[in-house]
C-alpha positions in Angstrom: 0.0 0.0 0.0 1.4 3.4 -0.9 0.3 6.5 1.1 1.6 9.9 0.0 4.8 8.5 -1.4 5.5 6.3 1.7 5.2 2.6 1.5 3.3 1.2 4.4 3.9 -2.3 5.6 1.3 -4.8 6.5 2.0 -4.3 10.2 1.7 -0.5 9.8 -1.7 -1.0 8.1 -2.9 -3.1 11.0 -1.7 -0.6 13.7 -3.3 2.2 11.7 -6.6 0.3 11.6 -6.3 -0.3 15.4 -5.9 3.5 16.0 -8.8 4.3 13.7 -11.0 1.7 15.5 -10.1 3.3 18.9 -10.8 6.8 17.5 -14.1 5.7 16.0 -15.1 4.2 19.4 -14.3 7.5 21.1 -16.2 9.6 18.6 -19.1 7.2 18.8 -19.1 7.7 22.6 -19.2 11.4 22.2 -22.2 11.2 19.8 -24.1 8.7 22.0 -23.5 10.7 25.2 -24.9 13.8 23.5 -28.0 11.9 22.4 -28.3 10.3 25.9 -27.9 13.7 27.6 -30.7 15.2 25.4 -33.0 12.3 26.2 -32.3 12.6 29.9 -33.1 16.3 29.7 -36.3 15.9 27.9 -37.7 12.9 29.8 -36.4 13.9 33.3 -35.0 10.4 34.1 -33.6 9.7 37.5 -29.9 10.2 38.1 -29.5 6.4 38.8 -30.1 5.7 35.1 -27.1 7.9 34.2 -24.6 5.3 35.3 -26.3 2.5 33.4 -26.5 4.6 30.3 -22.8 5.5 30.4 -21.9 1.8 30.8 -24.1 0.8 27.8 -22.7 3.6 25.7 -19.1 2.4 26.5 -20.0 -1.2 25.7 -21.6 -0.3 22.4 -18.8 2.0 21.4 -16.1 -0.6 22.2 -18.0 -3.3 20.4 -18.3 -1.1 17.3 -14.6 -0.1 17.4 -13.6 -3.8 17.8 -15.9 -4.8 15.0 -14.4 -2.2 12.7 -10.8 -3.2 13.5 -11.5 -6.9 13.3 -13.2 -6.3 9.9 -10.1 -4.5 8.5 -7.6 -7.1 9.8 -8.0 -10.5 8.2 -6.9 -12.7 11.1 -7.3 -12.8 14.8 -10.1 -10.3 15.0 -10.7 -11.0 18.6 -7.2 -9.8 19.5 -7.6 -6.6 17.5 -10.9 -6.0 19.2 -9.3 -6.6 22.6 -6.6 -4.1 21.7 -9.3 -1.5 20.7 -11.1 -2.1 24.0 -7.8 -1.6 25.9 -7.0 1.6 24.1 -10.5 2.9 24.8 -10.0 2.1 28.5 -6.7 4.0 28.5 -8.5 6.9 26.8 -11.1 6.9 29.7 -8.3 6.6 32.3 -6.5 9.6 30.9 -9.8 11.6 30.9 -10.4 10.7 34.5 -6.9 11.5 35.5 -7.0 14.8 33.6 -10.2 15.8 35.2 -8.7 15.4 38.7 -10.6 12.4 39.8 -8.9 10.2 42.4 -8.0 6.9 40.7 -6.7 4.9 43.7 -9.9 5.0 45.6 -11.9 3.5 42.8 -9.7 0.5 41.9 -12.6 -2.0 41.7 -14.6 0.4 39.5 -11.6 0.8 37.2 -11.2 -3.0 37.0 -14.8 -3.6 36.0 -14.6 -0.7 33.5 -11.5 -2.4 32.0 -13.3 -5.7 31.8 -16.4 -4.5 30.0 -14.3 -2.3 27.6 -11.9 -5.1 26.7 -14.7 -7.8 26.6 -17.0 -5.8 24.4 -14.1 -4.9 22.0 -13.1 -8.5 21.8 -16.7 -9.6 21.1 -16.9 -7.0 18.3 -13.6 -8.3 16.8 -14.9 -11.9 17.1 -18.1 -11.2 15.3 -16.5 -9.2 12.5 
């Protein structure tokens, strides 16, 4: 594959699709959070629903990113989907750290977040 005069190897193409999958998952998250916030505003849902909605949005986004990356890479889609889920989790972790949230007190919450991000990304890669 030739991109702007530079030959890109097969490994470079796979890593590029991994990054594109993670970015697509992050952008999908932003879109779905905007829609969810609008729905919460108009329907006056209880605040307890917010946490469930955020988890569902993260799962759907990681699944879509893993599916996209697994589709672009011919073999071992589940590993590429897992990698997308892990990158997505790192993105969330950086956002939490950048916003000043204490990370050490919520270790179990971080672990479960990692599990559903990695698991849904892997499932998306397997089903691609």
